[in-house]
N, C-alpha and C positions, 0 to 999 in steps of 0.2 A: 477543363483538366484544371487541377492545381499548381504553380510554376512554383519549385523552389527558390527562395530568396535567401540573401546573405545572413547566416544565423548571428547574433549577436547573444553573448551571455552577459545578465545583468545580475545584479545581487541587491536583493530589495532590503530596505530597513530591518523586515522581520528575519532574515536571514536565509528566506527562500531563493530559489535560484530560477531566473526566466531565460528563457532561450526563445528570440523570437524569431519565426522563421515562414510565419503563413498564417492565414485566417482562423483555422482551427486550431484551438488551444486544448492541450491535456495537460491536467493536472496530476503530479503523483507524487502516492503517500509511499513512504519508506516503511520497512519493516521495524520489528523489536532493535533494539541497539543499534540502532541506523542513524544516518544522517540525509540532509537533502543532497550532498553531492554525493552519494550513493546512485543517484541516478545521471551522472554526468554521459556517460556512455552510451544510454539508450538516447537522452536527450540529441546528443549527435545526431544518431543516426535517425531519429524523427525528423529533425531538422532536413535533412538530405532529400525528406521525404513530403517536405513543405509544410509539418507540423510543427508549432510552437509548444512550446512546455512549461510548467511552473511544477518545482520540484520545491514541496511544502516541508517546513522544518516543522515537523509534530512538536518539537520539544517548546516551542513557545507558546503553546497552548495550555502548558504545565508551569510554568514560569513561575505563575504568583498564586497558583491555588490549583485545589484538585480539579478534576473536570470528568464527568462521566462520558460513556461512551454516546450517549443519547445527547448528551451537552455539547460533547465533540462536533457531533452531525449536523446541530443545529449552528453552532459556531460555523463551522466552516462551509456550509451553505450560505450565512446571512453575507461573510465576508466575500464569497463570488459571486453573489446575486449583489451585492452592494456596489462592484465596480464596474464601469464603463468597458463595456467590451464590444468592438464595433467588428468584430470577426465573422465567421459563419457557424461557431459554434463551441461549446464547451464539452469535455470529456473528462471521466474520474478514472484513474489509474492505482490501484494500490495491492502492493505486496504483502503478504501474511499478515501482521500485525495492522499495515495499511490497507490490508482488503476487508478487515472486519470494519474498521474503522469508516471504509468505503461504504460500506452495506448498511449502516447507521445514518449516513448522510443522505443515500439512493432512498432511505424507507419514509424520509420526512416530507411531508406535503409542500406543493409548490417548489422543489428543489431547482435548481439551474442548470442540473445537464443533461444532456443529450443524448451520451452513452457511456457505457463504463467496461473498464477491464481488470477484473478480478484475478490476481495471481496467487496461488497458494493460499486461500483464503478459508475459513473457517465458519460454517453458519452460528453454531453455538452446539454446547454439550447439552444432549435431553435429560441426563439423568442429574438429580440433587447430589448426590455423591461424589459424583464426577468433577464437578464443579470446586464442591467443597475442597477435594483433593488438588485440583488446579489450585486453587486460592491460596491454598498452602504451601504448595511448590512456588507458586510467585512471590509469594512474601520472604521463603528463603531466597530469592533471585534480587530481589528489591532489598535485604540486608546487604548482602554481599555488594551490588551495585552502588550504596550509599557508603558504608563503612567499611566496606574490604580491599585487600588490595586491588587495584582496579587490572593491572596486567594476569592475575590469577582469576578474576571475574572473567574478563574477555575471554582467556584461553578455555575456563570451563565452559563458557557459552557457545563457544565454536565448535569443541567436541561434541556437542550432542550427537548422537547417529542421525535423526531426520537431517541435520543441517549440511551432511558429508563434508567434503574436505575443501571446499571450493571458497577461496576468500573473497570479499565484498571490496575490500580498501586494504591499503598498503599500512605495515605496522604506526607508522608516522602519525596517519588519520585517528588509527583505533586510538592511542595513545592521546590525543587532543580530544576526542568525548567526553574524558574526565570531566570536562568541565561543565558536561551536563550530567554530570551524574546524579544529582536531587532529581531531575526531570525523569531520566531515563528506570530511578528507584520508582519514583511515582505513578510511572506508568504501568509497571507491573503490579500495581494494587488498583487503579482506576481503570485500567483497560485489560485487566487479567480476561483471559476467556472464563474463569471462571465466574467472574462479575458480570459476563454475558448473558443475558435471557437468550434462550435459544430463538433464531430468526426461522428455523426451517418455515414454520405455517404462516409468515410473512412473505416470503421470496415471490411468491404471484403477484405481490401488492407492485413491484417494478414494470414500470411499462416502457421503460425505455430499452434498448438492444444493450444486452449484456453477453461477454465474452469471460467466460470462465475457464481460466487456464490453469493448467496442472502439468507436474513433470511426469514423462512415462514411468520413471522408475520410481515415482513417490507414491506406494501404493495406498498409503493412506487418504492424501489429500487427493488423490484423482477419483477414489471412492467418494468422497465428499462432492467433489464438484460433479461426479457422474448424476448423483442422487441430486443434487442443488439446481440442474440443467432441467432435470425431469420435473421439477416442481417450478418451474418458472418458463410462462411462454414465450417469451422475450429471449430468451437466454439461448446458448449456443456454446458447446465444450470445442476447446483445441488442447492437445494434447504436445508438451515440449518432446523432442525426439532424444532418449538417450541423457535425461536432465531426473536431476532430483528436486529437493525443496526450494532451492535456490535457483530458480528458469533464468531471472534477469541477468544472473551472471555466467550460468552454465550453458543458456541457449541466447545468448544475447543480442545475436543478429538475427535469429529467427523470433526472438519475442517481437524485436522492433519492426520486422516485416510483418508479424504476424497483425500487430498492433494497428499499423498503417494501413492494412489492406481492411480491416474490419472498421476502421474509422471512417476511412473514405468512400468504402462501399454502402455505407449508410448514410450519404449525402447530407451529411451535419451541417 
């Protein structure tokens, strides 16, 4: 049995946030219009279960250039695989956009992950017309993010019915994200769901244990998760009670407990 160690929060030069707590390490990928700090509450709870974490700043992958979804998967795997890890294993956790990015990392051959948790993730739109419409919608979001009024952009983003009314961070942190507006805008183009080839037929290639998580009240993504699990021999489903799309904040304690149990039960 793993024993909890004192947790220490560290900041890397890459703006990732690390919390050392045990031999198992969970890398966390935030959602669209998110920041690494969005995972602090979850990281604290995982640390109590003796699980270390690294919250990845996704925007650093878009600082100097565009990056495809596939390119991100390769880059993240190379970064994780190139670091010395003396623990018992590495897991990957992604929420929404982060979940889609995680899928691309998991579909790369020779990836360094032993397990994954995908929260409110979409394997891809199957109709070309749907992808074209999504690209058009995301281009409009990109324009607002890059050149529009930042508070108005944030208000419009958070007012989407899918996201409900659960805040992720305080207003000051939201305003501070304006320093990343170029990267946020670029993500709407490079990492748009419309730019993603559907991955449904490739889900069976993932050979590690995967926990698909969706909110009980998020009908769309719960249906997507059920279908994904049916196509993945190593996957299982966990439904967050009384939650919508923003499971990590609507059901924070439940997600931490569920993730910790899943990762520990796999003997990573």
